[in-house]
N, C-alpha and C positions, 0 to 999 in steps of 0.2 A: 482934092478928093474928100468926100464927106462920109463919115462913119455914123451909122445910127443903130441903136439897139432898143428893141421894144421891151417894155416891162409889163408883165402880167400882174393883175390885181387878184390876189386870192383871199377870199373872205370865207371863213368856216366858223360855224357856231361852236364856240369852245365848250359850252356846257353839254352839248349833244354828242359831238364826235371829237374827243381828245386824241391827239396824235402821239402823245408821250405822257405817261403817268408814272409817278413814283411816290413812295412814302418814306418819310424820314426814319421811321422805325423798320424793323424786319417783320414779317407777317406773324410773329409769335409774341406780340406785345401783351397778350392777355395774361402772361405769367407775372405781371406786376412790375416788370423792369421798365426803366425809362425808355421811351420810344422817340428819340431824336429831339430836335429843337423846333420851336414854333417858327413858321415861315415869316420873315420880315421883308416887306417889299422895299426895293431900293428906289431912289429918286425923290422928287418933291411932291407934296400933297397938292390936290386941286385947289385947296383954299388959298394957296399962294398966287393963283391966277397966272401961272406960266402958260397955260392953254386957255383959250376963250371958251365961253359957255357953249357956243355953237360947235366948236371943235370937239368938246367933250361929249355933247349929245350925239354928234355924228359917229364918233368912235364907239360909243355904247350901242347905238343902233346897228352898226355893221357887225359887231362882235356877237350879237344875239344874247348878251348877258342881261339879267334883270336890272332895271335902272335904280331900284330902291336899295339893293344890297351890294352895289358894285363900288369898289375903291379904285379910282383912276390915279396912277402915279406917273410922273414925268421923269424919265431917267436920263434925258438930255441926249447927247451924241457928240462924236468927234467932228471937228471942223475939217478934218482930212477927208477928201472925196474917196468913196468906195468904188467909183466907176468914172470913166472919162469918155466923152463923145467928142470926136474931131469934126469940126465944121470946115468952112472955106479957108483957103490960104494961098500963098504964092511963094516963088523962089527968086532970089536976087543974087547975081554972081559978082564977086569982088576979086580983082586980079592983083598979084604981087610978084615982082621979078627979083630973082636972086642969081648970084654968080658963085659957083663952087669950084675950087681948085682941087683936082684929083691927082695926087702924086703917087708914082710907082717907083720903087727902088729896084734896080737891076744890078746884080753882083757880078763882077769880072774876076775870075779866079786866076792867080799867078803865083809862082814860087818866088818868094822874096828873100828866103834865107835857107841855107843847106848846111847841116852839121855832120862832119865826118868823124866817126869813132874808131880808134885804133886799139883793139884788145891786145894786152900783153900778159901771158901766163908764165910765171916764174916758179920753179920747183926747187926747194931747199932740202938736201939730203942730210939727215942727222944719224951718224953711226952710234949705236949704244951697245955696251957689253954688260949683260945682266947675270949676277950670281944667283943660282937656284939651290935651295937646301935639299939634302937627300937624307931623311930620317931613317933610324932603325930602332927596334925594340929588343930588350933582354929580360929574362925571367930568373928569380932566385927563390928557393924554398928553405924555411927555417925548421928547427926541431919541434916535435909534437909536445903540447902542454895539456895536462889532465887537471879538472876542477870538479868539486862536489858542492851542491847547493841544497840545504834542507829548509823547506818552506814552513811557515807557522801552521798550526792545526786548523783545519777547515771543518766547521760544524754545519751539517746538512740537517736542518730541523723541519719536520712536516709542518705545512702551513695550517694555522688554526682558522677554520671557516667562521664566517659571521654567524652569531647566535641567531637561530631561526625561532622567531616568536610566533606562536599560534594562539589567536584569540578565539575563544569559544563563547559567543553571545547566548544568553538565556533570557529571551524577550517575552513579556506578557502584555497584550494589547487590549484596551477598553474603548468603546465608541458611544457618543452621546450627541443628540441634536437639540438646538435651541431655535424655536420658531417665532416670527413676528410679522405683522401686516402693515402696509402703507398704501396711500392712494395718490394717483398722479392725474393731472388734467390733460385732456386730449381734445383738439379741435376736430369735430366730426362734420361740421357744415360751415362753408365760407361763401358769403355773398360778395361778389366782386363787381364794383361799379367802374366801368371803363369809359372815361371821357375821350371823345374823338373830335378833333378840329380839322376839317377838310377844307383846303384852300385851292381854288381853281385860278391859275395864272394864264392870262391871254397876252402874249407879246404883240405889240402894234408898232409897225415901222413906217415912218413917213419919209418917202424919197423926194428930196427937194432938188430941183434943177437950178443951177446958177451959171450964167455966162462968164467966160474968162478969155482974155487975149494974151498970147505969148509969142515971143520972138526967139527962134532957135538958130544957132550957128551950127551948120552941118560940118562934118569932117572935111578938111581941106582936100582939094583935088590937085595932084601934083603932075606937072608936065616937065620933061627933061629934054635939053638940047645939048649936043656934044660938039666942041670946037676942035680944030686940028691939033695933033700931038706935038709937044716940044720935048727935045732930048738934050741932056747935059752930060757931055763926054769927059773922061779922065785919061791921064798918061800912066802906063805901066812901068815901074822902076826896075833896075838891074838886080840880079840875085847875089846875095852875100854868102860866102863859104867860110866855115869855121871848122878846124881840125882839133880833136881832143883825144888823149890816151886814157885807157881804163886798165890799170895794173892789178893783176890777181896773183897773190903769193900762196903757195902750197908747201907745207913742211912734211916730208916723208921720213919716218923713222925706220931704221934697219937694225934688228936685234940679233945679238950673239949670246948664247947661254953657257955658263960654267957651273958644274955640279960641286956642292960643298957637303960631304958626309958628316953626321953627328948622331949621338944617342938621344932619342926624343923621349922614350918612356922606359922606366925600369919597374917591373912588377915583382913584389916580394910577397910570397905566400906563407901564412902563419897557421899551421894545423892546431886545433883545440877541441877537446872532448869534455862536455859539461853534463853531470848527472844530477837531476832534480828529484827530491823525495818529498811527497805530499801526504801528511797524516790527515785522515778524514774520520769524524765522529758523527753518526747518524742518530737523531732523536725522533722516536715514533710516538704519534698521538693516540690517546685512549679517550673516546668521546663519552660525555655525561649528559643526562636529561633531568630537568627539574619542573615542578608543577606549582602554580600560584593561583589563589582564589581572591578576587578583589571585592570591595563593598558594593551593595546593591544601589543602582541609580534609579530615582523616580523622576519621570518626565511627562509634562502635559503639553500636547501639540494642539494649537487652535487653528483649524483650517480656514481658508478664505470663504467669506459668506457666499452662499448659493442663492441667486435671485430667481424667483419663479414669477415671471411677468405675464399678465393677461394679454392676449393678442389685441393690437391696436386697430380699430376699424378704419377703413379708407375714407379720406375727406371728400365730401360732395361739394363741388363748386358751382355757383349760379352766377353767370356773367351777364351784367345789365349794361349794354352800350348806351352812351349819351352823345349824339352826333350834333356838331355845330358846323354850318357851311358858310363860306364867304368867297367872293370873286374879286380878283385884283387884275386891273389892266395896266401893263407896263408899256409906256409910250416912249419910243426912241426915234431920233431924227438922224437920217443919213443923207449925204450930199452927193449929187452927180454933176460933174463939171462939164460944160459945153465950151470947148477950146477952139478959138480961131487962131491958127498958127501961121506965122511968116518965117520962111526958111532962108537964111543967108548962106550962100555957097562960096567959100573962099577958094580961089584958084592960085596956086603957087607955081610960077614958071622958073625953072632952074637951068642955067647955062653951065655945063661941065667942061673945064679946061684940063685935059690929060697932060701930065708932065712926067717924063721918065728920067730919073736921076741914076747915073752910073756910079757904083760904089766899088772900090777895090777890095777884094776879099783875099788878103795875103795868106800864103800857106808855107809852113816850115817843114822841110824834108830832113830826115835823119838817116844817114847811110853808115853801115858798119863794115869796116875793112877786114880782111882775113887775119886770124889770130897769130901772134908771134910768140914762140915758145923759147924759154931760157932755163938752164939748170945750173945749180951751185951746191958744193959739198961743204958741210960745217965740220968743226972740230969734234973728235970722238969723245963720248961720255961713258964712264963706267959706273954701274949701279951696284953698290955693295949691299950685303944682307947681314943682319945681326943674328948670330947663332943662339937660339933660345936655350935656357937652362933645362937640364934633364928633369922630367917629371917622374917622381917616385911614388908608386901606388902600393899601399899595404893592403893585401887581400886576405882577410881571415877565413879559414876553413873550419867551421864549427860543427861538431856532431853532438846532438842533445839526446839524453835518455831521461825518461820520466817514470817514477814508481809511486803507487798509492798504497797507504796502510789504513784499513777499515776497522771501526768499532761501533756498537749499537747501545741505546738507552731508551726508556719510556717516560711520558709525562701526561697528566690529566688536564682536561679543559671542558667547560660546558658548551655544547653545540646546539641544544634544543631547549625551548622554554614554552610551556603550555599555560595560558592565562585564561581563567573562567570569569566572565563578566555578567552578573545578574542585572536585568533592566526591566522596569514597569512603565509602559507608555499608555497615556489616556488621550484619545482624539476627540475634540469638540467640534461639531459642524453647525455654524449658524445658518438659518434658513430665513430669507426675507420674501414675503409674498406681496406683489404690487398689483393693486386693483385699478381699473379704468374708471375715470369720471369725465363724461363727455360735456362739451360746450360749443356754442355757435358764435362766430365773429363776422363782422362786416368790414371789408377792405376796399378802399378807393385807390385804383391804380393811377400812376402818373399819366397825364394827358398824352394821348397818341396823336401826333401831328402827321397829316398826309398832305401831299402837294400834287396837283394834277396840272400839267402844262398842255395848253391847246395849240392849234396851228397858228402860224404867223399871219397877221393881217397887214398887207402892204398897200399904201396910198401914194399915188404919184402927184406931186405939186410942181408946177412950172410949165413953160411952153417948149415945144420941140425946136430943133435947130433949123434956122431959116437962112438959106443961101440964095442970092440973086445971080 
């Protein structure tokens, strides 16, 4: 089978109808900022004679670019084909025979061993005699005790408040201005020269057809044949029986309790009466006020300078563009392979021999017999207890009485102070007046680089696929 693909030749005048245009700067490069980098064409120059003069003239004429100001650059191309055309070819079959042994394992189940379990449960009875304490309480009351306690004299003195100081300022203010004038330079007109270098790039692609022959080995085709089945049999052995006992012992305790009486707590009550006498002396505050006149303070305050600036006029900009144009043709080679393919078809014939192997799958059974019960009585045990010592608690019963004896006295303290502060303040206000002095400047912006890419020019080189 032959595959063919037609290639259309598209020739468009790059300078007249560009299909994609872009500038290395942003459209606002008139503000004096750098507008991208200058376009640098890739590939080799025409002076290196990678292309012939006839090929160069043909490329320039097809692109529609001016011959005098056009730079032709050869960017080369990859040797890898971008497209493949399949021409004539054939198929050759090669046979190979194989023998495959297919084994299957078949399991034969049989009881080869049986375990018999005889459970035996034995109960041991343990008689225990336990002594239990039986506590009781008793109360005793002693004779009444009388006590008198006289405390030290307590003085309750009125709190002395913090002295309240009242400042009475007596301020006299004076005001004075100091005036001065200055001049500052302001740009009122700016001439902006904007150099622009515009580059038109025309990509040219040469499609070169080259013949190629290849031999491909296809995926093997498999054929399978099945032979009669073979079986390998086995002999089943006799069952082996084993008997084992499982002994379980349980100890059961049977308790008998005997009471032992004793005195656990003895409470002794001690009555007591305590009389407390507290002497109290109260000291009362008598407030006092005093007046103070301080020395006169003279102060001069210099205020921040006040700047009165004349309004700045708006800058008038005059933009003068200087445009330089050039055209670059970038020539690239791509390859299209014409392949003549020969296909080798391997055929693998496999003969399958089924074999069934019988394998014994032994199984062990475990069987539990009915439980056998046994009972045995142990020697009796007596658990004695230790009678604890009697706990004696002394519980005082206290009755308290409190009496206060009062007396009064007076003391003097300063609680308010009035301070008079005379003060004379002089305020000085510096005033600076700034005047405008206009001037004109000329600025040359960085060069603005623009790049315009045109449509692709495709040339076909080589003969079509020819099959007889």
